[in-house]
N, C-alpha and C positions, 0 to 999 in steps of 0.2 A: 574522492567523492564529496568530501566535505567542502573542498574549495569550489567544486562545481555547483554544489547546493548554495553556497554563499553567493557565488556570482549570479546564479539564477534569482536569488532573493533580491540582490541589489538591482538587477535589471528590472525585475517586476516592480520594485518600489519606485524606480525612476519612471516607469511607464504609468504606474498608479498616480504618482505625484503630478505628472504632466496631464493625465486624464482629468484629475480633479480640478486642476487649475484651468484647463480649457473649458470644462463644464461651467465653472464659475465665471470665466471670461465671457462666455456666451450670454449669461444673464446680465453682467455688468455692462456689456456693450449695448444691450437692448433697454435697460432700465432708464437711462437719461432720455433716450428718444421717446419712450412710451409716456413718461410723465410730462415731458415738454409738449408732446403732441396732444396729450389729454387736456392740459391747461390752455395751451395756445389755441387749439381748435374749438374749445367749448367754453373758454373763459370762466371756468368754474373749478375751484380747488376740490369741491365735492366729487367731481368727475375723476380727478386724480385718485382720490380716496377709494372710489369704487374700483378703479382699475387695479390698484395695489391690493385691495382686498380680494379681488378675483384671482390675482396671481398667487398670493401667499396663503390664503385661508385653506385651499385644498391640501397643500403640503402639510399644514399644521394638523388638519383633521385626520389625515391618513397616516401620520407618522408612526403611531403604535402598530398598526397593521403592516406598514412597510417594514418596520424593524423585524417583525416576526417572520415575514417572507424572506427578508434579506439574509437571514441566518440559515436558510435551507441549503441543501447541497447544490441547488441550481441557482445560487445567488449571482454568479457571474452572468449567466444567461439573462436573468431578471434585470440586472443593471444595464446590460447592453441594449436589451429591448426597450427598457424604460428611457434610456437616452435617445434612442432613435425615435420613439414615440413623442418625446419632448420636442425634438427638432421638427417632426412632422406637424405637431400641434401649432407651432409658431409660424408656419408657412403663410397664413392669412395676413400676418403683419407686413408682408412684402407688398401688399396692395392697400394698406391702410392710408387713406387720403381724406375722405370726406366725413361729414357727420353721420352718414348712414352706415359707417363701418364700426361705430362704437360697440355695438352688440357683438359683432364678429370678433373684434379685438378682445373684448372681455371673455368670450367663450374660449378663444385661443389661449389666453393667459391662464384661464382656469384649468384647461386640459394639460397645459404645460406644467403647471404647478402640481397636478396630480401625478404626472409621470416623474417629475423631479423628486418627489417624496420617496419613490421606490429606488431611484438611482442613488440618491445621496445616502439612503439608509444602508446601502451595500458597502460604501467606502470604508466605514469603520471596521467591519469584520474582515475586509480584505487586508487592511493595514495590520490588524492584530494577528492575522495568519502569517505575516512576514516577520514580525518583530515582537519582542517581549521585554519586560523589565526596563532598564535604562535606555536600551535601544528604541523601545516603543515610545518612551517619553520624548526622546530626541526626534523620532519620526513624526510624532504628533505635532511637535513644534514646527518642524519643517513644513508640514501640511498647512498649518494655520498661517504661517508666513507666506506660503505660496498663494493661498486664497486672497491675502491682502495685496500681493503683487498683481493678481488678476483684477482686483477691484480698482487699483491704481491704473493699470493698463487699459482696462475696459472703459473707464470714464474718460481717460485722455483720448483713446482711439475714437470713441463716439463723438467727442468734440471735434477732433481732427477731420473726420468724415463730414460732419455738419458744416464746418468752415470751408472745406474743399468743394462744397456743393454736391456732395455724394451721399446725401441723407438716405436715399433709397438703397444704399449699399450696407447700411447698418444691420438691417434684419438678415440679409444673406450672410453677412460676416458672422453674426451671432449664431445663426443656425449651423454654419460650416464648422465653427469651433466646437459645438456640441456633438456633431457627427464625428469629427476627428477624435473627440474624447472617447466615443464608443469604439472607434477603430483601435485606439491604443489599449483599451481594456481587453480587446480581443487577443492582443499579442502577449498580454501578461499572463503569468501562471501563479495561482494562489493555492497553497497546500490546503487540502481538506482539513476541517477541524470540527470536532464535536462540540456540543454545548458546554461540556465541562471545561474544555480548554478555553473557550471564549470567556467563560465566567472567571476562570483563574487569571486571565489577562485583563480583567475589568471590562470585558466585551459587552456589546449591547445585545443580549439574548432576547428571546421573544417578549419577555416582560421587563426589559431594561428600562424603558421610559417610566413605567409605573413604579418599578422597584426603586429607581434612582430618585424619583420625586418623593417617595415615602421616606427614603433615607435622609434626604435633606430637610424634611419637615419634622421628623421624629427626633433628630439629634439637637439638643438645646443649643450647642455652639454654632450650628448651621442655620438655625431658624432665623436669626437676625440677618445673617448674610443673604439668605434666600429672599427675605423681605426687601432688602436693599436692591437686589438684582431685579426683582419684579417691579418695584416702583420706578427704578431707573429705566426699565423697558417701557413702562407706561409714559414716562416723560419724553423719551427720545425715539420710540419706535416709529413715529409718523412725522418727525420734524422735516423730512424731505418735502412733504406736501406744502407747508407754508414757505419753506425755502424756495421752492420752485415758483410759487406765486409772487414772492418778494422780488425774485430776480427778473421775472417776466413782466410784472405789473408796473411798468414805467420806471423801474429803478435802473436796470441794465438793458432792458428790452432786448435781450439776447439769449434765446433758449439754448443756444449751443454751449453756453457756459455752465449749464447744469452738470455736464460731465466733469467739469473742472473741480467743482466743489465736492463731488463724490470722490474724485482722485485725491484731493487734498485731505479729506477725512481719512482715506486709506493710508496716506503717507503718515499722518499723525498716529494712527494705530500701529503702523509698522515701526515707527520710531520708538513708540512706547514699548513694543515687544522687544526691540533690540537693546534698549537701555534699562529695562525693568529690573533685571537682576542686580545691576550696579546700584540702582536706587534702593531696592528692597533690602540690600545688605546694610544700608545706612540709616533707614528710617523704619519705625514700627509699622506693621501692616495696617492697623486701624488708622494711623495718620495718613497713610497713602490713600486709603479709601476716601477719607474726608477731602484730601487735596485733589484727588481725581474728580470727585463730584463737583467741587468748587471750580476746577478748571473747565470742565464741560459746561457748567452753568454760565460762567463768564464768557466762554466762547459763543454760546447761543445769544446771550445779551448783546455782545459786541457785534454779532452778525446783523442784528436788527438796525445797527447804526452805520453799517458799512456803505460806502458810496462808490466803491470801485470793485472790480472783480478780484484785484490783488488783495484787497482787504477781506473780501468774502472768503477767499481761499485760505488766507492766514488764520481767520477765525474758525473756519471749518477744520483746519489742521489741529487747532487747539481742542476743538470738540472731540476729534478722533483720538488725540493723545490722552485726554481725560478718560474717555470710555475705554481705551486700551489698557490703561493702568488699572482702572476699576475692574475690568474683566480678569486680568492677571492676578490681582490681589485676592479677589474672591475665589479664584481657582486654587491659588496657593493655600488659602484657608481650608478649603474643603479637602485638599490633599493631606494637609497636616493633621486634620481631625479624623478623617475617615480612612486614610491610607490610600496608596496608589491603586490598589486592586479595586476599591469601590469608587474611586474618583471618576472613572469613565462613566459608570452608571449614573452617578449623581449629575455629571455634566449633561448626559443625555436627557435625564428627567427634568432637571431644572432649566436647561436650555429650551426644552419643549414647552414647559410651563410659562417661561418668559415670553414666548411667542404670543400668548393670549393677550397680555396687556399691551404688547407692541401692536397687535391687530386693532385693539380698542383705540389706541392712539391714532392709528391711520384713519379709523372711522370718524373719530371725533374732530381731529384737527382740520379736515377738509371743510365741513360746514362751519366750524368756528372761524376759519380763515375767510370764508365768504361773508359771514355775518359780521365779524369784527374787522379784522385786517390781518395781513400776514405778520406784521410786527407784534401785534397783541397775542396772536396764537403762539408765536415763538417765545414771547415773554412768559406766557403761561408755562410752557415746558421748562424754561430757565428757572422760574420760581419754584417749581416742584423739585428740580435738582438742587437748588440752593437750600431749600428746606431740608432735604435729605442730607446735604453736606453739614448743615448746622446740627442735625440730629447725630450724625456720626461724630462730629467734633465734641458734642456734649457727652457722648458715650466715652470718648477718650479722656476728657476732663474728669469724668466721674471715676474712671479707673484709677487715675492718678491720685 
């Protein structure tokens, strides 16, 4: 009976892993095409900002409510319906061609973002119903790496379809991936769990977002790390906007390459994830934070000087590696301070809070790109990260 139960859990985890990755793949397939279409069709980085805001703000606003609903006993049904609703909301993108479709694309992205909030909020409770302790930690790592693989594959596939002259296939491919994600969830079985079990596993209960955020802000050792994460999100949350403008505005004049820089950043983050433990065992955590911020800042600066797609991809990889090391370092800090049981709640709360400055970055960098230039907008982001790196380095020196 135990063997049968273990097999069922492994099978369900495999289905959940694939479902999460396909859901992410659908978004990453569409993102390069949407931002390139927005800038190329309207010659305005502010338009790209509006599209990204329409896409991501609803998910941010609905996250606490979505978390509460996702922990109910009908969580699986909610997730499947939400994924199908997300796919249906994206159908207008299949006919997005002219200027008159901007409003319909914005509405489609907003509705998709609303549905995505409820689908993604369910994935955490599903995973925590299948694993606990060290197994849960390993499973969460596998999930995170799977999302990075989806980011890499989505960006590359979007570029491949663009180059092949099959741009109109991007939207159907993204929608199909999301529908398939819902089908895989339907086949999986997740044991029922009450709120006590979820909390003991560090789960995201109805108040997880608020509780996790309060934990990160109340603990003295986490306050500084939380501030670093929020400022870094402000610096990097919207850099795709000036990156797209830089690539299309007479530098490479090739919108299909947008997917390649997204893939390159994903590769950098995956490399950082794979090698982090090796590096972390040899260098102090605070030093890694300063180095990660410095690497990401240098990558953004160098991107503004790149004159080839190969250079842009290399510098995007450096940006991804820096941000990947930063994320892992801060996560390790919160786990060591708050313990594994509270770490998931802190990640939920702080991750949600970090979306606010990221959204502000999206809003600001579009008009700044139009008003100044893509290079100056990217340089501003790099300066913020560099200042943060110097602050982190100063803190290390002070400790010594």
